[in-house]
N, C-alpha and C positions, 0 to 999 in steps of 0.2 A: 450540421454537414459541414461547414465552414467553420472549422478548429482550427483555430490559432496554435492552440499546443498542440494538438497531434500532428500539424506543422513542422515544430521546431521538436519533435518526440528524440529527435538523434542529438541533438543540442543538447536536451535537457539531461538524456543519461548520460554521457561525456563529462558535462562540468560536473553532475554529482560523482563520477570517479565510480561508477559501478555499471558492468555490464549486467545488464538483467536477462540470464538465460534460462531460467524457466529449468531449472536441472534439478534434479532430484539426485543427493550424494551425501551419506550420514556418516559423519566423521566422531559420530560418540561425544559430541561438547555437551554437556550436562549442562553448564551453567558459567554464564561468566566469571561469577564471585569465586570459582576454580579456579581462575587463572590468576588468580591475585599472587604480588611478594616475587622476587624472582627478578630475572632479565628483562629488559622493556617489550620484546618480538613477543608477540600472541601465537604465531604460529610461523611456521619456514615450509616453504614447497620449493625442495629441490635447492636449498640454499639462501633462497629469497626470503630475505624476512617480511613478516605482516607484522606492523604496530599498532599503538594505539592510536598514532596519529592517522594511519591510514584507515580507523574505523571511522575518526573523527572527519576525515574530509571525504569517507563516503557517504556520510550522513549529512554531510555540509552541514557540522557543528551540531545539530539538533539532538538535544536531549534525548537519550532511547535510554530502558527499562533495560535492568540486567538478564531479564529470558530475550530480549530482542538481540543481543550484543552477538551470542554466538552463531546468530542469523546471518548476521552481517558478514562474521569471520567466514562463514562457509562462504557463502556468494564471495568472496574474497581469493579465501582458497580454489574456489572452481573457476575464477578467473586469469587466478596464476598460473596455476596448473594448464590451461590453455594457451597463456601466453609463453611459456615455456617449450611448448610444441610447436607452437608457431614458428617459434626462433629455431630451434632445432631443424626443422621443417625449412628453414631461412623465406616464411611467407613473411615478406613485409612489403606494404606499400611503398610504389613510387613517388617522387615529390610530385609530380604530373596530378598521378591518383590522387593524393591527399589534398591538392591546392583542388581540384577540381570538386571533391565530397567536401570540403568548408566552405566553397563556394556553394553549392547547393544547398545550404543549410540556411532557411529563409531566413532566419533571427540576423543573419548577418549580410543581408540585401536591400538593399535600397532602390526603390521603382523595378526590382525584380535583378537590380544586378550588386554584383558583388562590393561592398562598401568596406573599406580598410578601415574606414574611422568607425562607423558601427560595431566593426570587428574588435576592433583595442578597447571601446568604451563598453560591450557588451564584459569582454573577460576580465577589463579592469573591475568592475561591480562584484565582480564574483570574484577577486581577488586572485587569478589564474592568469599567469605568462603566457604570452603565446607560446614560446616552447614547452612549457610544461601541459599547455593545450595538444598542442598538435604531436606531444609522444601520444599524449589520452587517445587522439585520434588514430593513431599508427596503428598504438596495441587494437582499437577497437577495429578498422579495418581489419585487420590480420585474422584476428577471432573469428570474424564472420565469415571471412573466406576458409578457415579451415573445418569452420562447420555447415558454411553451403550446402556440403553434400549430403549433410543428415535431414535438410530440409522437407525432402518429400522424396521418399524409397519407396520402393513394393509395389508389386502386380496381384493383382486378385482375379479369379478366374469369376466369369457371369454365375457357375451354378456357387460358388461362395457365397457370392454377390446376393444372389437371392435367396439363398437359406437365411446368410443372416440379414437381410431385408424385414423375412418375415419373422424370424424371432423377436429381432430389434422392434419390432412394429408392431407384433403382439401385445394387447393389453389385459389387463385383469380384472372385473370388477368386484373391490374390496371392500368389505365393514372390519369396522375393527371395534375393540372393545379394551379398555386397560385397569386394572385390577390393581387402586392404589393402597400402598402401606397405610395410609392415615386413616382408611376404613375398616382397618385390626386396629387400632389402637386403642381403641375401647377394650378388646379381650385381653391385654399384655401388660402384667404386671412387674416390677423391677421393684428387689429388696435391694433396704441398705448393705446388705451384705454382698449383694451383686457387686453395687457402686465402689465399696473399699475395696473387693477381688482386685475389679478393674482400675481401681488408682494405684495398687500396689503393681499389678502388672506393667501398668504402661509410665513409667515415672518419666523415663526420658524424651516418649511424646508430650508431656502433660510440662514438661520445665520450658518457663517463660527464658530466654535468650538476657544475656547480658543487654543492656541499651542504656540509651545516652540521650537528654537532651542540650540542645547546643544553641546560641548566640550567634551569628553570621550576617560579615556583609558582606556583597559583591560589587565588582568595579567591572561597568562593561563598556565596550564602545556605542553601545547604543546610550545609555546614559552620558558618557561625554559626548555625545553627536546631542542630546536635548540641551548642555548646560554650553554649545557653541553661540555665537552669534555670530548674524552674517548682514552685511550691509545691503540696501538699495543698490549699491553704484555695485555689488558684488554679482546679485543676483541678475542685474541689467547686462554686465560685460557677458555671462554664462550663457544667457539669453543669447545675443548676439554672436556670442560662435557655436553656437547649436541650432540655430534657427530652424535651418533645412531639416534638420529631425524633429526637434520640437514642435515648429507650428508647421506641419502638415496639413495640406488639405484635406477634411474628413468629409464623408459623404455618409448620408441615410436613407437607405433607399428599401425597396419592398417587391418583393419578386410572387410571382404565383408557378411552380415547379411540376411539369406532368414525367414524371419519372423514365428513364429507361435505363432498365437492366444490366448492367456488364452481359453482353453474348446476347444481346436480344435476336432477335430473327428479323429480317428484313420488313416480314409484314407485321409484327408490332411494332418495331420502331416506326415506319408508316401511320399506325393504326394511334402512339402517342402523339406521332408531329398534326394526326389532322383533330384531335382533342386540340392541344395545343392552343391550334390555327382559331377553331371555336369559339375558344375562352378568349383569343387577344378580341374579336370580332367585338363582342359584348362587351370587353372594356372599353374598346377607342370608342365604342356608342355611346358609352356612361360611364365614364373614369371615374366616377365618385363612385361604384359599384366594387372600384378595384379591393377594399378590406372582403366588401360580402364577398365576392366569388374566392381570391385565396384559401377564407374560412372554408368554403362548401368544398371545392376542386382541388387545393392545390396538395402537393404530394412529400413534404418538407416536413414531416414532424417539427420541428423543431421550430418554425415559423408561422405554421397556417394557426393556430388560436389567438398571433397576434395581427393577422391581420395580411401575413407575409411580413411584414416589417424583421428588418434583420438587424436593425441599430444600427451607430454611428463604426464606420472604418474607413481608414487610409490605404495608399496603393500596398498591394502587397498582401494583402488580406483574403481577397478571393482569387479563384482561378482567372484565369487569364480573360478568356473571353466576355467573360462574365465580367471583368472589372474595366474592361478597356470600354463595355460598351454603359456603365455605370458614369466611367468620367466623360462621359462624351454628353449625356444625357441633361437638360437643362430643367429647373424645380419643377414641379409635377407634370413632366415628360413623360408619357409611356412609351416603351422599346415596341421596336418589332420584335418576335422570335431571336432566342437568341440559345443556339445547342453547346454543351458541353458534357463534360463526360458521364453529368448527374443525369443528363436528360434535353427539355427546353422549358427555356426560362421566358417569363414576361416580367420586367424588370419596370419600377414604378419610384423616379427618383422626387424622394422625398424633402432630401433637404443638402444644405453647402454648407460647412464652415473651419475657419481656420480659425486657431485658439492664438488668443493673445498671451503679451504678457502676463497680464492681472490673471488670464488663467491660470498659467501655471506657476505663476510665482509662489505659492507655498510648495509646490513639488520640486521647484529646484532649489530654493531655501533648504528642504528636509534635506536635499541630496550633496549641497556644500555642508551642509553640517556634521552631515554622514561622514564625509571625507577630512572634514577638520577633526573629528570624534577622532578616524583611524588614523590618522597622520598623527594625532598625539596620543596616542594607545601605550603603544609600548614607552615613551620616557613616564608618564604617568601611571602604568604597571611599574616599573623602576621603581617609583615614589611611593607607590600602593606598599609594597612588595616590603619596604627599608620601614616604613611608619609602624608594619603589625608587629615587626621582628623588635623593633626596639624598645614599641611599647607595650609588652607582649604581654601584661596581666589586663589589657582594656582594649576595645574595638572604637571606642569612643574616639579617641581623638583620631583614627582614620577616619570614622563617618562624619566625625566634624569637616575635616579637612578637604576632603574628596565631596562634599553635601549628597553623602549615602546614610540608610535608615538600617542600623540594628533591626537584623528580625530573627524571629524565634521560630525555630524548628517543631516536628513535633518527633515522635520517637525514634531511634535510630539505633539498628544491631549491625552488627559486622556483616550482613548479608542484603543490610541498603535500607533505605526509607522513600515512602512515597513520595519525598517530596525531591522531584525532576533535575530539582539544580544543585540537591546535597548528595544524589545518588550515583555520584562519583569514586572507582575504588581507590586513588590516589587518596581524594580527601578523607575517605572513610577510613584506610590505614592510618594515615594523618591525625583523625579526631581518637582514633582507639589508642595509637601511641602515648608514651607514657608523659611525652614534653605536655600534651596538650590532657589527657585522663588526669594522672596523676600529678603533674606541675598544675594545671591550671592556666597553661599560656595558649596564646595564639596559636592559630596552626602559622603555617606559611602560610603565601599566598600562592592559589593552585590554580591553576587556567582548568575548569570541571569542560569548558567547550569552549572551543576556539573564542577569543573577543571577548572572556568572561572569566576574571579572576574573584575566587571568596576565600575569605578567611573564619575560622571561626573559633568556639572556644567552648567550653563542655560548661553546661552550668546546671544541672541534674546528672545524677549516675545512678544506674540498678542493677547487681551483680544477677547475673545469672540465677535464678532460681526456681525450687518447686511450688508454685501455689498449695494452701494449705487443702485439706479434704472440702469443707463446709463451702471455701469459695469455687471449687470447680464440680462440685457434685449433683447440681442442678443442670449443667450442659453432659455430663458422662450419663445423670439417668435418662437424659433423653435422648441420648446417642442410643442406649442399648435398648430402650422400648422400641427407636424409629429399624434397629434391626430385627427386634424378635417378629415386628409389625412387618418387615421387608419378608423374612420367613413364612407368616400365615399367608403371605397373598400370593409367594411363589408355593405354597403346598396347596392349594384353594385352588390355584391357576391352572396347576398340571392335572388336580382332578375335575376340574372341569373340563378341559380341552380331551383328559380318555374320553370322560361321558360323549362330548360332542361328536369325537371321532366313532363311537359305538353306534351314533345315530340315535341317543338318548334326548328327550327335552331339558333342557338348562335354564335357570332364568339369568339370563345374560344379559345386560343394556350396551347393546350397540346402538353404534354409528346410526343417527338419523339419516345420513345422507352416506352413500356407499362411494368409494374414492376408487378413480381408474388408476390402476400403473403400472407400469411397464417395466421391463428388466434393467431399464438405465436406473441409475442411484435413485433412491425418493427420499426426499427429506423426511426424519424422522424414525425409517424402517431399515435394524438394520443389515446388513448385509445376509447375512445367515436366514434370515427371516423372508427376505425377499426371493432369495433360492428356492426356499421350501416352498413360497405362494408359487412360483412358475414351473415346481415339480410337481404339485397337485394334480393328478389325471385328470383333462378336460371332459373327458365321459364320465364321470361320477363327483359332479357338485350336486351340492356345495361340500367342499372341504373344509378342514379347521386344520389350521397352525397355530403353536405360540411358543410362549418362551421368558424365562427372564429380561429385563430391557431396563438396564440403566438410563440411557436416555431418556426414556419414557415415564421413569420412574416408576417401575410396577411389574408385573405381569401383562402381558399382553396377548390377546388372542386374537386372531384375524380370521375369518371368514370371507373364502372365495364364494362366489356367487354365479359369475359367467365369464368368459372368457369372450374376445373383444377379439377379432381379427384384424391381420394387419391389409393395412387400405394397399389398392393396385400400386406398384412400382412406377414413377413416373420417370422419366428422362433426366429428370433435376434433382430427382432422390438419387439416384443413380450415381450421377455425378458428386452430388453430398461426400455419399456413401464412399465414393472411389478414395474424393481429396481428403477424405476423415482416415480411413484405413493405412493410407499411406503417409497420414504425418500419421498415425500410430506406429505402422513399422520404423520409419524414421527415427521414432523416441525411443523405440526399444534399444535401434540397432546404435544412437546416443548413447543411451546409459550403459550399453555394453562396451562402447567405446570409453564412457570416462572409468568404467572401473579399471580399465586397463591400462589409463594415463595415473589412475590412482597407486596401482600396483606397481609400474614402473616407478614412478614417483618417489622421490624421499620426503614424506612428509612429517615433520617434527611438532606438536603440540604442549606448552607447557604444561608442563606437570603439576598438576592439580595441589590446591596450598591444603596443609593439614590443618583440619576441620577445627574450629573453633566456636566454643558456644560462649 
């Protein structure tokens, strides 16, 4: 309930440099490796380029797989489409609006007030300048203004709403049985001739790609930070300069919450207050029972099992009425009722503490080391790059000078590797280039993620080749047997389904316990099967449907045994359905809007590189 991460959600999104819009727009990106080679940009949206650096900034330098990179690129394309449109419509927040939005971010506040010092420190820790951050905030506010009209949209008639509630609320009791291919394997044989035929017809599929193994060294800011030395005097100086932030008073509190839902009636609110007052009397009569009563009666699921304990927190972590009370209590004192947007609280102060230099020494030392490592990184990076270039026949000199470990990789192909540190397009290009692959030189030092340089050299190389038949024959035979078993299961399943639909008795191992299914997507049930289940006439049960199901791995049969009518539509349910419909209509309009933006914008994607084996 009191979630600091949620409170800082806006700043987290902006610092990551990626506005998450939850939109689906397909641009046909098949894989990041398809965009290797050529110019540095990955996409252009209305003349605005999106580069490798933008990808790195959007993910804050985290190593991500090739499969994930097209998704990040799509998100950046969506963001740029919106920014271009907002610019064309002259949607830009005023300086006053920008200042207000930044000041409202809890991460930048001290005792509920905007703190310029915290603002500078947090941005500094993220290595983001105020100018850049404020530009990102302007973009974020402009796109939010552009999208605000789509957040809620559409009106629904009472007749439509009633019918929808009846359809969506209805359930059906269903039993299932899966005919697995494994059960039919004993009926299948595969000849040597079939294996040979498959081998001859699928040479391209069986061909193993060219691959290498490398040794490499990595120089990173983190490693440089660990090598730094920080004196006690430096730690003391930092502590003295930042004491107000570092050594804030923290309090540990426990509470009992009687929740009041948003929009509750006056009667419901009064009932909740009466219940809270009754519990308060019990606590006042015997404070030792606080944890017991919290476990029994508190409606805060995050703390009730711990006797209401909320742990330690400083000012700014809780809602204001709650926080104001906590910081007025004496240790072991119990408050009167405290009302917040969540309901009525009974609070007990468990403890008070202030962190000392001894408590913070290790944390401060790590921070100072990190700052020193960052400050010296560029100079060290230049020396590292120069050394791996000048002594190109070995990585050992660089490893010795910078106190690094020479590591070895697994197999790497032109499509990537499982090692996330080496899964970088520029590094892969270098590894498979003539200088590294054929001349056996070190690669140049390549920044695979911000703050980490890697140089690699090839230690083993295999040309692309088709494995001999004896090597792959067992795998081919297993594949062919499985394919035949799948066909047998499907044929037997279709035969059983036809018999069941005729009313015949069939030996089928149905689930021991039927399952209630709704029209809403059911995990593990294909959409067409779900439609068929609810299309079965309610007056002619049991009914049977079925078909091949790749997700379940066989042929599945469903027996619809009973219809469970929708519950009576309550005012709360009606409100929820109206909200969901409004969001659905808004999402549909937003999708159409995005389609129009995409059509009128000039979007260029890097042409796929020529496939390499």
